[in-house]
C-alpha positions in Angstrom: -38.2 -43.6 -0.8 -40.7 -41.0 -2.2 -39.4 -39.2 -5.5 -41.9 -36.2 -4.4 -40.2 -33.6 -2.8 -43.2 -32.7 -0.3 -43.1 -36.5 0.7 -39.4 -36.6 1.0 -39.4 -33.3 3.1 -42.1 -34.7 5.7 -40.5 -38.3 5.6 -38.4 -39.0 8.7 -35.8 -41.5 7.1 -34.7 -38.4 5.1 -31.2 -37.8 5.2 -31.0 -41.4 6.2 -31.6 -44.1 3.5 -34.1 -41.6 2.1 -32.4 -38.7 0.0 -33.2 -34.7 2.0 -34.6 -32.9 -0.8 -32.9 -29.6 0.8 -29.7 -30.9 0.4 -27.1 -29.0 -1.5 -26.9 -31.6 -3.9 -30.8 -32.1 -4.3 -31.6 -28.3 -4.8 -31.9 -26.4 -7.8 -33.3 -23.0 -9.4 -36.4 -24.3 -9.0 -37.1 -26.0 -5.5 -40.0 -24.5 -4.6 -39.2 -22.6 -0.9 -42.2 -24.1 0.4 -41.3 -27.4 0.5 -36.6 -26.3 0.7 -37.1 -22.8 2.4 -34.5 -20.2 1.9 -31.4 -19.9 4.1 -30.8 -17.4 5.9 -27.0 -18.0 6.5 -25.3 -15.8 3.6 -22.3 -18.6 3.7 -25.2 -20.7 3.1 -27.3 -18.6 0.4 -24.4 -18.1 -1.9 -24.1 -21.8 -2.3 -28.3 -22.0 -2.8 -28.7 -22.6 -6.8 -32.3 -20.1 -6.6 -30.3 -17.1 -4.8 -31.4 -14.2 -7.4 -34.4 -15.8 -8.3 -36.7 -17.7 -5.6 -33.9 -17.0 -2.6 -32.6 -13.8 -1.6 -29.1 -13.4 -3.4 -26.7 -12.3 0.0 -24.8 -10.6 -2.4 -27.2 -8.2 -3.8 -26.6 -4.5 -2.9 -30.3 -4.7 -0.9 -28.5 -7.5 1.3 -25.3 -6.6 1.3 -24.3 -4.5 4.6 -21.1 -3.6 5.1 -19.9 -6.8 7.4 -20.8 -8.9 5.0 -17.6 -11.6 4.7 -15.4 -11.1 1.9 -15.1 -14.6 1.4 -18.9 -14.9 1.1 -19.4 -12.1 -1.0 -16.1 -11.0 -2.7 -15.1 -7.6 -3.7 -16.2 -6.4 -6.8 -13.9 -6.0 -9.6 -15.3 -3.5 -11.7 -14.8 -0.2 -10.3 -18.4 1.0 -10.8 -19.9 -1.4 -8.8 -16.9 -1.1 -6.4 -17.8 2.6 -5.8 -21.9 0.9 -4.6 -20.3 -1.5 -2.7 -21.1 -0.7 1.0 -18.1 -2.0 2.4 -15.4 -0.1 0.2 -14.5 1.9 3.1 -14.0 -1.5 5.4 -13.5 -4.7 4.4 -13.2 -4.3 0.4 -10.7 -1.6 0.7 -7.0 -1.8 -0.2 -8.5 -5.4 -1.6 -9.3 -4.4 -5.1 -6.9 -1.6 -6.5 -8.1 0.7 -9.5 -5.7 2.7 -11.4 -7.3 5.7 -9.6 -7.1 4.3 -6.4 -5.2 7.3 -4.7 -2.1 6.6 -2.6 -3.1 7.9 0.2 -5.7 5.8 0.4 -4.0 2.2 -0.5 -0.2 3.0 -0.6 1.8 1.8 -3.0 4.2 -1.3 -2.7 7.6 -1.1 -2.3 8.1 -4.5 -3.6 9.2 -4.2 -7.7 7.5 -7.6 -7.7 3.9 -6.5 -5.9 4.8 -3.2 -7.6 4.3 -5.1 -11.2 1.1 -6.3 -10.0 -0.3 -2.9 -9.1 -2.4 -1.0 -11.8 -1.3 2.2 -11.1 2.3 1.1 -11.7 2.7 3.4 -14.2 0.5 6.6 -13.3 0.2 7.2 -9.1 2.9 4.5 -8.5 5.3 5.2 -11.2 8.5 6.6 -8.8 7.9 4.4 -5.6 10.7 2.4 -6.3 13.3 4.5 -6.9 16.6 2.3 -8.9 20.1 3.7 -9.5 18.9 5.1 -13.0 16.7 7.6 -11.3 19.5 9.2 -9.4 21.8 12.0 -10.6 25.4 10.8 -9.4 28.1 13.6 -10.1 31.0 12.3 -12.4 34.9 12.8 -11.4 36.6 15.4 -12.2 38.1 14.9 -15.7 41.6 14.6 -14.4 40.9 12.4 -11.1 40.4 8.8 -12.8 39.8 7.2 -9.4 37.0 9.3 -9.1 38.1 10.7 -5.6 37.5 14.5 -6.4 36.7 14.7 -2.8 40.3 15.0 -2.3 41.0 18.3 -4.3 37.9 19.6 -2.2 39.3 19.1 1.3 42.9 20.0 -0.1 41.1 23.9 -0.7 39.4 24.0 2.3 42.8 23.2 4.2 45.1 25.5 2.0 41.5 28.6 2.7 41.8 27.7 6.7 45.4 27.5 6.6 45.5 31.1 4.8 43.2 32.5 7.5 45.1 31.4 10.3 49.1 32.9 8.8 46.9 36.1 8.1 45.5 36.1 11.9 49.0 35.2 13.4 50.6 37.8 11.1 47.8 40.4 12.4 48.7 39.6 16.3 52.2 39.8 15.7 51.8 43.2 14.2 49.8 44.0 17.2 51.7 42.8 19.9 54.9 44.4 18.1 53.1 48.0 17.8 52.0 47.6 21.7 55.8 47.0 23.0 57.2 49.8 20.4 54.7 52.4 22.0 55.4 50.8 25.6 59.0 51.4 24.9 59.0 55.1 24.0 56.4 55.8 26.8 59.5 53.9 29.0 62.1 56.1 28.1 60.6 59.7 27.7 60.0 58.9 31.5 
């Protein structure tokens, strides 16, 4: 086997008995593109040590598009880079969350463990999870040690309703007795 890459590329034994100069194990940042052409598949381009130099970098903004896989080119972790990424409203949406990411764009987590990992936990998502300490519970009446102050309210309501019923009955009785008396007076005068 020849040690010269140009001869290796033409050798029919390459990849078998002789090494393939274009295998990822033998490629380096200075392997000539006339010997080993640049990859065209983004998944292979990302593994090529010549990317961003002799070969294009599939993750550079020049080649990145809305459908570039996040497995090939991960979403940017720096907000200024993320804001320029063509996938920010698509594949990268909610994959990376910053302190300023609005709740309308990416909902705050409802699970405490997830909220602890969210960079918005002390800002936008501060009130995402309500704990027992967050709400006001009225205190029981001073003289009601069992916490059953509702019984007093129920008693007051029942007394008020009972009072209204008694007054209504008295009005009906008085009205009926007045009508009966007026009827008796009319019948005695006839």
